[in-house]
N, C-alpha and C positions, 0 to 999 in steps of 0.2 A: 838548190840554194834558196834560203829564205829571202823573200822580197822585203826591202825596207818599207816601213810605213812612210808614205810620201805626203809632205806638206810643202807645197811650192809657193814661191813668191807670186806667180801668176794666179794661183788659186786664191791667195790672200787678196789680190786686187779685185777679183770677181766678187768675193765674199764682201769686201768692203763696200762695193756698190750696192748690194742688197742691204747691208747694215745701215746705210744712211737713210733709208726710206721705209723700213719695216718695223712694225711693232714687235717688241722683244719681251721675253719672259726669262725665267731661269734657264740658262744654258741654250736657249734656242738659236743663238749665234751658230752653234755647231750643226743645227739641223740643215743648214745650207750645204754642208759638205758631206752629209750622210751618203755613204756608198761611193764617194769619189776617191777614196784612198784605199790602199791595200794594207791589211794588217789590223791590229787591235791595240788598245791601251785602256787604262783606267783613267777616267776623266773626273777631275775634281768639280765640286759644286760651285757654281758662280751665279751671280744675280746682276741683272741690268737695271740701273736706276734711271728712268727717263728724265728725272729732274736734273741730274748732273751729267747725263749722257755718258756714264762710265759703268764698267763692269767691276764687280767686287768679288774676289775669291773668298768663298765661304767653306772651303774644304778642310781647313785646319780645325781639328778637334782638341789639340793639345800638343805643345812642343817643349814642355819642361818636365823634368823628373825631380821631385822633391827629395833631396838627400835625407831629410829627416823622416820621411814616410815612404821608403822605397818598397815596402811590402804592398802598397796600394798604388804606387806611381805607374802611369802609363802615358803613351803618346799615340796619336792617331790622326786619321783623315777620313773625310766622307767622300765616297767615290761611287761611280757606276761604270759598267762596261761600255765600250764604244768601239765601233768598227766590226770586224769579223766576230762571229759568236765565240765567246770565251768559255772554256771548260773550268779552269781554276787559275788561281794566282799563287805564286810562291813568294814568301817574304823572307828576306835575308837581312843581316846586319853586319856592321863593322864599327870599330871605334874610329872616331873622326870621320873622314870620308875616303873612299877608295873606289875608283871606277873599274878596277880589275876584278871581274866576277870570280876569278879563281880564289880571291881572298875573302869573298862573302861567306858568312856562316848562316846556314839555314835555320830559320825560326819555326815557320809553320806553313801549311798549305790551307788555302781557303777556297772552297767550291763556290762557283758562281751559279746561282739558281734562277735569277731573273734579271731584268734590266733596270730595276729601281735603284735609287741611291741607298747605300748602306754604309755602316761604320766599320773601319778597320782600326783595331787597337792592338798595340804591342806593349806588354807589361815590362817593367824593370826586371822581374823574375825571368821572363822569357829571354830577355837580352843577356842576363847573367848566365843562364843555362847554355845559350848558344856560344857565348864567348868564354865560358869557363871562368866566370868571375864570382866573387863573393858579394852578397847583397848587403854591402855596407859602404860608408862614405870614405873609406880609407884610400890612400894613394894606390893607384893601380886597379881599383875597382870602380866605384861610382863617386869619386872625389868631386866636390863642387867645381864647376868649370869644364868637366868632361863633356864631350859631344859624341853622340851615337847616331849613325845614319842607317835607316832601313831602306832597302832596295826592293822594288816590286818587279817580279817577272810574270808576264802574262803568257798563258798557254791556251791557245785556241782549240776548238773542238777537233780540228784536223791536225793537231800536234805541233803547229808552229809556235815558236817562242819569241817574245819581244821584251826587250829591256831598253834602257836609255842608250845602250851601246849599239843597237842595230835599228834604231828608229830615228827618222830624220825630223827632229824638232828644232833644228837650228835655223830654219828659214825665217824670213821676216814675217811677223804676225803670229809666230807659233804660240806666243803667250795666250792668244785668244782661245786656244783649244784646251787650256788648263790640263795638260797631261800630268799625271802623278806617277812618275817612275821611281820616286824616292820621297821620303819624309824623314825628318830628323828631330832629335830632342837633345837638349842640354841639361845637365844636372845643376840644379840651383839649390840654394839653402836659404829659404825665407827667414827674414830677421825676426828673432824672438827676444825682445829686451829682458824678459823675465829671467833668462838663464845666464845673463852676462856678468853679473856681480861675482867677485871672487878674486883669487890670487892668480897671477899669470907668469908663466915661465918665459924668459927671453930666449927665443930661438935664433934671432938675428937682429943685431943693431949696428948697422954700418956707420952710424953717427958716433958710435963707440962710447956713449955714456955708460953703457952696460955691456957685460960679457955674456955670451951664450951660457945658459944654465942658471943665471941670476933669477931670483923670484921677486916679482914686484907685488906687494900686498895691497889688496883692495883699491886698485887703481881706477875702477869704473865708478866715478863719483856721482853720476846721474844718468838716467835713461828716459827716453820718451818712446812713443810708438815708432818713431822714424830716426832716432839718433841715440848716441851715447856720448858721455864726456869722460875723457881720460885725464887724470890728475896725478902728478908726481911721476910720470914717465920721463919727461924732460922738464927742467934741467936736473941733472944729478948733482946733489950738494957736494959730492966729493970733488967735483971739478969747478967749484966756485959758483954753482948754481943757486939761485935764490928767487924769492918772489914768485913761486909757481902759480900758474893759472891753468884752468881746465882747457883741454883741447876738444872742441866740439867736432864730432864725427857724424855726418849725416849719412843715413843708410837707406838705400832703396829696398823696401820691404820684401818685394817678390824675389829679388835676386841676391841680396846681400852686398851689392855694389856700394862702396864707401867713397865719400868725398870730404876733404878738409879744405877750407878756404881761409887763408890769411888769419890763422889762429895764433895769437901771441901766447907763448907758454911760460915765459919767465925770463930771468936775466942770468947772464954769465958775468959775474962782477957787476958792472953798471951797464952792460950791453944787452938790450932786449932782443929776443929772437922769436920769430914766428915760423909757422909751417903751413905748406899747401901741398895737397896730393898732386902727383904727376902720373901721366899715363893712364892705362885702363886696367891695371892689375891690382886694384885696391878693393879689399873685401872685408866684411865682417861676417864670418860664417858661424852663426850661433849653434848650428847643429854639430860642429866639430870644435867649438870653442876657440876659433882661430881669428886673429886680427892681423891682416897683412896690408901694410901701407908703404908706398914709395913716397917719401916726404922730401920736399924742397925746404931746407932751412934758410930763412932769408930775413932781411930787415923788415920789420912790421910795416905793412902797407905797400911794399914794393918787392914783388917776386923777382924782379930783374936784378936787385942787389942781393945776390944769392951766395950762400956758402956751399952750395952743391946739393945733389939729390942723394938720399940715403934710405936704404931699405930698413923697415922695422917689421918684425914678425913676432907675435906673441901668441902663446897657447895657454888656455886655461888649465889650471891644475885640478 
């Protein structure tokens, strides 16, 4: 039977005693436990800053996949072997997360030739091949917001195998060992204002000013590097709407996350109405031409005096 890699609370207490009075460099916290455990793992790179008395994880090499550039997108970590001698590691992946190894899909084998730090990268194409996906941003493939987790299986020179499932890294202080048994990436769609102008199809309007299939012409009235303005989305003149004002949508460039805050957009008769985004599902995905906003329609200046929350989804034609 394979022995679990042991990280005990008692060991952590001993290490902490050394930690308080010893000069430290990159990862040398782990030097105190060399040879005291059974098993092996890939250890992420970390750095100790004596000015702040804190360790910083430096193992992350990338955790996003750009939906607009999937052919070159990749995620990765910087690691080195630790513990018993390692022959190679296997990299697997799943959509979202799944601790059941039977569901992991093999990506590749990486031979371990020395004890130095090295980079592990997994490309979007390798993930697509393993999971039988198409390399595009369509639903079911690499749609923005999708998450993929890569799992690391360590195989020692004597044939033992270690993953997160048979390694004891739940003890107090386990974070100090920086084990890398998995790494993950999320699909993002960086904001590109240059492609936002045009006509938009109404996919969903729960406020019901428009019906699915309606086309709104030239509604992006202005853009900046971090925002766009929507004009003549609301109010619909057919329902007594008048005095339209642009709705400013702020966009986080790296992810496409969108926010709207207390934007008065016009009147229904003589009643002015404003909108504010709600929840975390608001995005402007320029790579797919999609604007998705959950909007609270409310009295201007007071989101508490609300007419309710309504989904709006638009897709560029």
